[in-house]
Structures are given as C-alpha cells and as structure tokens.
C-alpha positions as CSV (number, residue, x, y, z in Angstrom):
1,M,66.2,-24.8,-2.8
2,N,65.5,-24.8,-6.6
3,Q,63.8,-22.1,-8.6
4,N,60.5,-23.8,-8.6
5,E,60.3,-24.1,-4.7
6,S,61.2,-20.2,-4.6
7,N,58.5,-19.2,-7.0
8,R,55.9,-21.2,-5.1
9,P,54.8,-18.4,-2.7
10,N,54.4,-16.0,-5.4
11,Q,52.5,-18.5,-7.5
12,E,50.1,-19.1,-4.5
13,K,49.6,-15.3,-3.8
14,S,48.8,-14.9,-7.6
15,R,46.3,-17.8,-7.7
16,N,44.7,-16.3,-4.5
17,T,44.6,-12.8,-5.9
18,G,42.9,-14.2,-9.0
19,N,40.4,-16.4,-6.9
20,N,39.6,-13.1,-4.9
21,L,39.2,-11.1,-8.0
22,L,36.8,-13.7,-9.4
23,M,34.8,-13.9,-6.1
24,K,34.4,-10.0,-6.1
25,R,33.2,-10.2,-9.7
26,I,30.7,-12.9,-9.0
27,G,29.5,-11.0,-5.8
28,V,29.1,-7.7,-7.9
29,S,27.3,-9.6,-10.7
30,T,24.9,-11.1,-8.2
31,L,24.1,-7.9,-6.7
32,V,23.4,-6.3,-10.1
33,L,21.1,-9.1,-11.1
34,M,19.3,-8.8,-7.7
35,A,18.7,-5.1,-8.0
36,L,17.5,-5.7,-11.6
37,A,15.2,-8.5,-10.5
38,G,13.9,-6.1,-7.7
39,G,13.3,-3.4,-10.0
40,I,11.3,-5.6,-12.4
41,A,9.3,-6.9,-9.5
42,A,8.6,-3.3,-8.2
43,D,7.7,-2.1,-11.7
44,K,5.1,-4.7,-11.9
45,Y,2.6,-2.2,-10.1
46,A,4.7,1.0,-10.4
47,N,3.2,2.5,-13.6
48,R,-0.2,1.1,-13.4
49,A,-2.9,3.3,-11.9
50,P,-5.6,0.9,-10.4
51,Q,-9.1,0.8,-12.0
52,L,-11.4,1.5,-9.1
53,S,-15.2,0.5,-9.2
54,E,-17.5,3.2,-9.7
55,K,-19.7,1.8,-6.9
56,E,-18.5,2.7,-3.5
57,I,-19.2,1.3,-0.1
58,E,-18.9,2.7,3.3
59,F,-16.3,1.5,5.7
60,V,-16.7,2.2,9.5
61,A,-13.7,2.6,11.4
62,E,-12.9,0.7,14.5
63,P,-10.2,1.3,17.2
64,G,-6.8,0.9,15.4
65,D,-8.1,1.1,11.7
66,S,-6.4,3.4,9.3
67,T,-6.9,4.1,5.5
68,W,-4.7,1.2,4.9
69,T,-7.0,-1.2,6.8
70,A,-9.9,0.3,4.9
71,A,-7.9,-0.4,1.6
72,E,-7.4,-4.0,2.5
73,H,-11.5,-4.4,2.4
74,V,-11.4,-3.5,-1.2
75,K,-12.0,-6.7,-3.4
76,G,-9.2,-7.1,-5.7
77,I,-6.7,-5.3,-3.5
78,D,-4.0,-8.1,-4.1
79,S,-3.8,-7.3,-7.7
80,V,-2.7,-3.7,-7.3
81,D,-0.3,-1.6,-5.2
82,I,-2.4,-0.8,-2.2
83,R,-0.5,2.5,-1.6
84,R,-2.4,3.8,-4.6
85,V,-5.7,2.8,-3.3
86,V,-4.8,4.5,0.0
87,D,-3.9,7.6,-1.9
88,E,-7.3,7.5,-3.9
89,I,-9.3,6.8,-0.7
90,E,-7.7,10.0,1.1
91,S,-8.0,12.2,-1.9
92,N,-11.8,11.4,-2.2
93,P,-13.6,14.6,-1.6
94,D,-16.2,12.7,0.3
95,N,-13.7,11.8,2.9
96,A,-12.2,15.2,3.2
97,E,-13.7,16.1,6.7
98,T,-12.7,12.7,8.1
99,Y,-9.0,13.3,7.4
100,I,-8.9,16.7,9.1
101,D,-8.0,14.9,12.4
102,G,-7.3,11.6,11.4
103,L,-9.6,8.5,11.1
104,Q,-11.3,8.0,14.2
105,P,-13.4,4.9,15.6
106,G,-17.0,5.1,14.5
107,E,-16.3,7.5,11.6
108,T,-17.3,6.4,8.1
109,I,-15.4,6.9,5.0
110,V,-16.1,6.0,1.4
111,I,-14.0,3.4,-0.3
112,P,-14.2,1.7,-3.8
113,E,-16.2,-1.6,-3.7
114,S,-13.4,-3.2,-6.0
115,V,-10.3,-2.5,-7.9
116,K,-8.3,-4.1,-10.7
117,R,-5.2,-3.3,-12.9
C-alpha cells in the first residue's frame, strides 16, 4: 500500500467534515433569513394602530360569536391586525357591561363601521 492509499480515509473524513460544516452553515443562514423575513412580515402591522371610523354600528351576537367574530365584520379588517380592533372593541366603554359575563347570544355591542391603516 502506498502513501496515497493510506491517506485516503483521512482525506474522505476531512472532505466529509468540510461538507458537514458547510451544510450546517447553510442551515443556520437559512434559519436566520427565515426569522428576519418573519419579523419583517410581523412588523407590517405591529407598530400601526388602526384608524377606526367614528361611525359605529351595532353587532348582535349569535351563538358561538365572540369579539373576534364581531371584528371580522368591520369593513377593511384585512388591512390591519385584527387583534388591535378586538382590543378596541373590548375597551369601548359602551361595551363594558357586555363583557362582565362575556359576550352572550342576543347581546349587542358597538363596533366601528370600518378601519384602515
């Protein structure tokens, strides 16, 4: 056996180790980029308070409805973070008595007619 044949397993180990290191770096880089992209997408709505219309409408709850369901009826809801609209509805003083025991079927709450960013 010559010198080149005896070094072959070490060369393969070295090459495999290099490939593994490269794959790990690519994987970590991919995760970092995905996290950044997710952060950018989340930031689309994060720092923007929705502009609620001054005109309000009444929403009559049906069985299974929630504040979230009511917020889905607001025109333009797709352009803002719905959680902020839900918070606005729940903090509206006109709705205070409704939320003492939760939104019940037949109860009426006031929601904004529309919203925009």
